[in-house]
LUMLOKE-752864 format. One record per residue: residue number from 0; residue in one letter; x, y, z of N, C-alpha, C in turn. Coordinates in nm, 4 decimals. Layout:
// LUMLOKE-752864
   num   residu       n.c1       n.c2       n.c3      ca.c1      ca.c2      ca.c3       c.c1       c.c2       c.c3
   NUM        A          X          Y          Z          X          Y          Z          X          Y          Z
...
END
This chain:
// LUMLOKE-752864
   num   residu       n.c1       n.c2       n.c3      ca.c1      ca.c2      ca.c3       c.c1       c.c2       c.c3
     0        M    -3.5743    -9.4734    -2.9884    -3.6525    -9.5275    -3.1260    -3.6840    -9.6503    -3.0087
     1        L    -3.8201    -9.6814    -3.0628    -3.9369    -9.7684    -3.0056    -3.9929    -9.8188    -3.0844
     2        V    -3.9727    -9.9877    -3.1328    -4.0227   -10.0650    -3.2059    -4.1344   -10.1732    -3.1118
     3        C    -4.2596   -10.1499    -3.1318    -4.3796   -10.2476    -3.1111    -4.4494   -10.3429    -3.2147
     4        Q    -4.5163   -10.4765    -3.1259    -4.5198   -10.5403    -3.2383    -4.6844   -10.5462    -3.1272
     5        G    -4.7918   -10.4954    -3.1422    -4.9220   -10.4798    -3.0769    -4.8155   -10.4161    -2.9278
     6        A    -4.8596   -10.4524    -2.8374    -4.8097   -10.4083    -2.7099    -4.6530   -10.4477    -2.6574
     7        K    -4.6311   -10.5432    -2.7471    -4.4677   -10.6033    -2.7265    -4.3929   -10.4749    -2.8106
     8        E    -4.2818   -10.5011    -2.7108    -4.1640   -10.4210    -2.7735    -4.0779   -10.5235    -2.8248
     9        I    -4.0145   -10.4595    -2.8683    -3.9390   -10.5739    -3.0115    -3.7951   -10.4971    -2.9880
    10        G    -3.7010   -10.5541    -2.9881    -3.5666   -10.5349    -2.9908    -3.4600   -10.6394    -3.0194
    11        D    -3.3378   -10.6220    -3.0282    -3.2181   -10.7053    -3.0560    -3.2200   -10.8086    -2.9686
    12        D    -3.2781   -10.9252    -3.0086    -3.2641   -10.9997    -2.9291    -3.2136   -11.1603    -2.9821
    13        G    -3.0909   -11.1220    -3.1165    -3.0064   -11.2721    -3.1789    -3.0937   -11.3043    -3.2986
    14        R    -3.2478   -11.2987    -3.2449    -3.2939   -11.3444    -3.3834    -3.3691   -11.2331    -3.4548
    15        I    -3.3471   -11.0772    -3.3767    -3.4507   -11.0314    -3.4766    -3.3381   -10.8814    -3.4426
    16        K    -3.2895   -10.8427    -3.5361    -3.2014   -10.6912    -3.5623    -3.2544   -10.5763    -3.6048
    17        L    -3.2284   -10.4439    -3.5200    -3.2409   -10.3408    -3.5474    -3.1849   -10.2691    -3.6048
    18        E    -3.1105   -10.1766    -3.7513    -3.0460   -10.1468    -3.8240    -3.1064    -9.9882    -3.8352
    19        I    -3.0135    -9.8776    -3.8178    -3.0699    -9.7360    -3.8739    -2.9546    -9.7131    -3.9539
    20        N    -2.9771    -9.7246    -4.1182    -2.9023    -9.6754    -4.2234    -2.9468    -9.5358    -4.3023
    21        D    -2.8671    -9.4243    -4.3150    -2.9205    -9.3050    -4.3622    -3.0368    -9.2798    -4.3736
    22        G    -3.1335    -9.2781    -4.2443    -3.2413    -9.2052    -4.2657    -3.4028    -9.3779    -4.2625
    23        E    -3.2988    -9.4525    -4.3110    -3.4190    -9.5841    -4.3108    -3.3931    -9.6750    -4.1298
    24        I    -3.5219    -9.7402    -4.1517    -3.5019    -9.8453    -4.0563    -3.4800    -9.9352    -4.0885
    25        L    -3.4325   -10.1009    -4.0458    -3.4371   -10.1620    -4.0971    -3.4855   -10.2800    -3.9830
    26        L    -3.6023   -10.3798    -3.9958    -3.6072   -10.4870    -3.8910    -3.5722   -10.6010    -3.9208
    27        L    -3.4556   -10.6457    -3.9328    -3.3916   -10.8031    -3.9561    -3.4636   -10.9252    -3.9555
    28        C    -3.5231   -11.0329    -3.9534    -3.5584   -11.1242    -3.8968    -3.5444   -11.2013    -3.9742
    29        K    -3.4247   -11.3144    -3.9870    -3.3576   -11.4018    -4.0474    -3.4473   -11.5378    -4.0362
    30        A    -3.5465   -11.5804    -3.9147    -3.5774   -11.7308    -3.8616    -3.7667   -11.6542    -3.8074
    31        A    -3.8019   -11.5332    -3.9514    -3.9478   -11.5250    -3.8922    -4.0212   -11.6263    -3.8614
    32        Q    -4.0950   -11.6236    -3.7691    -4.1934   -11.7262    -3.6863    -4.3379   -11.6718    -3.7353
    33        K    -4.4051   -11.7515    -3.7664    -4.5863   -11.7274    -3.7479    -4.6237   -11.6156    -3.6153
    34        D    -4.5825   -11.6077    -3.5473    -4.6167   -11.4934    -3.4674    -4.5691   -11.3611    -3.4795
    35        D    -4.4890   -11.3933    -3.5232    -4.3935   -11.2470    -3.5211    -4.5096   -11.1717    -3.6287
    36        Q    -4.5973   -11.2172    -3.7024    -4.6860   -11.1430    -3.8170    -4.7695   -11.0542    -3.7431
    37        G    -4.8797   -10.9472    -3.7426    -4.8970   -10.8479    -3.7112    -4.8602   -10.7013    -3.7475
    38        R    -4.9172   -10.6403    -3.6979    -4.9157   -10.4587    -3.6650    -4.7771   -10.4354    -3.5986
    39        Y    -4.6870   -10.4013    -3.6599    -4.6232   -10.2740    -3.6224    -4.6142   -10.1465    -3.5955
    40        S    -4.5208   -10.0745    -3.4947    -4.5398    -9.9354    -3.4794    -4.4137    -9.9172    -3.4718
    41        V    -4.3684    -9.8473    -3.5454    -4.2287    -9.7180    -3.4819    -4.2444    -9.5808    -3.4761
    42        T    -4.1700    -9.5638    -3.3087    -4.1720    -9.4624    -3.2352    -4.0384    -9.4067    -3.2590
    43        L    -4.0474    -9.2595    -3.3206    -3.8834    -9.1969    -3.3370    -3.8797    -9.0835    -3.2238
    44        K    -3.8351    -9.0463    -3.1387    -3.8327    -8.9104    -3.0475    -3.7290    -8.8500    -3.0817
    45        N    -3.7149    -8.6581    -3.0568    -3.6092    -8.6472    -3.0485    -3.6282    -8.4809    -2.9227
    46        P    -3.5517    -8.4146    -2.8983    -3.6481    -8.3188    -2.8469    -3.6961    -8.2357    -2.8940
    47        K    -3.7576    -8.2330    -3.0037    -3.8802    -8.1226    -3.1096    -3.9850    -8.2181    -3.0821
    48        G    -3.9760    -8.3555    -3.0658    -4.1065    -8.3908    -3.0385    -4.1147    -8.5690    -3.1158
    49        S    -4.1960    -8.6149    -3.1285    -4.2131    -8.7464    -3.1995    -4.3265    -8.7733    -3.2985
    50        D    -4.2675    -8.8832    -3.3374    -4.3303    -8.9393    -3.5014    -4.4002    -9.1106    -3.4489
    51        T    -4.5171    -9.1308    -3.5238    -4.5117    -9.2987    -3.5516    -4.5484    -9.3306    -3.6633
    52        A    -4.5042    -9.4597    -3.6865    -4.5633    -9.4932    -3.8309    -4.5747    -9.6380    -3.7872
    53        H    -4.6865    -9.6846    -3.8632    -4.7512    -9.8706    -3.8648    -4.6868    -9.8802    -3.9695
    54        I    -4.6701   -10.0156    -3.9502    -4.7057   -10.1297    -4.0625    -4.7244   -10.2470    -4.0474
    55        N    -4.8041   -10.3391    -4.1697    -4.8345   -10.4317    -4.1112    -4.7578   -10.5674    -4.1754
    56        V    -4.6852   -10.6965    -4.1213    -4.6048   -10.7970    -4.1620    -4.6822   -10.8726    -4.1569
    57        T    -4.6936   -10.9760    -4.3006    -4.7079   -11.1058    -4.3301    -4.6058   -11.2075    -4.3382
    58        V    -4.6038   -11.2930    -4.2680    -4.4934   -11.3868    -4.2510    -4.5606   -11.4765    -4.3565
    59        L    -4.4748   -11.4813    -4.4794    -4.5019   -11.6630    -4.5664    -4.4116   -11.7584    -4.5243
    60        D    -4.4563   -11.8897    -4.5185    -4.3472   -11.9852    -4.5471    -4.3916   -12.0917    -4.6453
    61        K    -4.2765   -12.1533    -4.6707    -4.3235   -12.3015    -4.7517    -4.4543   -12.3077    -4.7729
    62        P    -4.5685   -12.4045    -4.8655    -4.6491   -12.4668    -4.8227    -4.6395   -12.5807    -4.7790
    63        G    -4.7723   -12.6595    -4.7010    -4.7777   -12.7267    -4.6326    -4.7918   -12.8263    -4.8104
    64        A    -4.8183   -13.0077    -4.7697    -4.7939   -13.0593    -4.8400    -4.9638   -13.0823    -4.9009
    65        P    -4.9646   -13.1302    -4.9960    -5.0808   -13.0805    -5.1197    -5.1639   -13.1841    -5.0202
    66        E    -5.3596   -13.1940    -5.0279    -5.4287   -13.2525    -4.9735    -5.4466   -13.3593    -5.0593
    67        G    -5.4476   -13.4538    -5.0635    -5.5551   -13.6081    -5.1287    -5.6844   -13.6307    -5.2007
    68        P    -5.7159   -13.6690    -5.2511    -5.6777   -13.7649    -5.3588    -5.6098   -13.6764    -5.4503
    69        L    -5.5137   -13.7873    -5.5434    -5.4431   -13.7273    -5.6391    -5.5096   -13.7933    -5.7172
    70        A    -5.5296   -13.7132    -5.8601    -5.6121   -13.7741    -5.9564    -5.5452   -13.7125    -6.0881
    71        V    -5.5305   -13.8653    -6.1396    -5.4410   -13.8523    -6.2920    -5.5443   -13.9048    -6.4094
    72        S    -5.5433   -13.7939    -6.4962    -5.6264   -13.7741    -6.6137    -5.4801   -13.7560    -6.7287
    73        K    -5.5477   -13.7297    -6.9231    -5.5105   -13.7080    -6.9919    -5.3798   -13.8158    -6.9610
    74        I    -5.3883   -13.8900    -6.9586    -5.2535   -13.9754    -6.9836    -5.2048   -14.0281    -7.1398
    75        T    -5.1440   -14.0191    -7.1662    -5.0358   -14.0118    -7.2719    -4.9062   -14.1179    -7.2652
    76        P    -4.8393   -14.1570    -7.4068    -4.7032   -14.1859    -7.3526    -4.6087   -14.1544    -7.2842
    77        E    -4.6379   -13.9610    -7.3123    -4.5086   -13.9326    -7.2871    -4.5813   -13.8213    -7.1429
    78        S    -4.6827   -13.8215    -7.1050    -4.7160   -13.7187    -6.9990    -4.8938   -13.7729    -6.9492
    79        C    -4.8969   -13.6879    -6.8502    -4.9724   -13.6928    -6.7894    -5.0098   -13.5636    -6.6958
    80        T    -5.1887   -13.5327    -6.6650    -5.2178   -13.3953    -6.5576    -5.2477   -13.4865    -6.4408
    81        L    -5.2245   -13.4220    -6.3488    -5.1956   -13.4476    -6.1824    -5.3249   -13.3315    -6.1433
    82        E    -5.3420   -13.3871    -6.0458    -5.4408   -13.2918    -5.9746    -5.5298   -13.3062    -5.8180
    83        W    -5.4552   -13.2101    -5.7671    -5.5242   -13.2385    -5.6217    -5.5441   -13.1293    -5.5062
    84        K    -5.5943   -13.1383    -5.4236    -5.6427   -12.9890    -5.3690    -5.5149   -12.9558    -5.2799
    85        P    -5.5530   -12.8094    -5.2822    -5.4441   -12.7097    -5.2386    -5.4139   -12.7726    -5.0688
    86        P    -5.2852   -12.7067    -5.0323    -5.2571   -12.7848    -4.8739    -5.3370   -12.7107    -4.7682
    87        K    -5.3741   -12.7025    -4.6460    -5.4302   -12.6644    -4.5794    -5.3450   -12.5724    -4.5186
    88        V    -5.4463   -12.4771    -4.4587    -5.3965   -12.3461    -4.4152    -5.3909   -12.3282    -4.2376
    89        S    -5.2547   -12.3561    -4.2196    -5.2224   -12.3751    -4.0574    -5.2580   -12.2413    -3.9915
END
């Protein structure tokens, strides 16, 4: 089995682990980083031939801090409405 991200071969390295269970291939990455994002290819080979599948991986993260200014409106004794700009995308 060969798993690649672009031209870079992926293997068990302590952070990324490959598992094969009942015909499923699991690529586990518990500490994903933004540069893990991209197109992955999995190639399986046996004496009868080979086949390749492709997947796109998106790494999501907690959002950054909201951008100001903070706007306060609809103020009542029990509540208010807060508005701000979304966080910058890194």
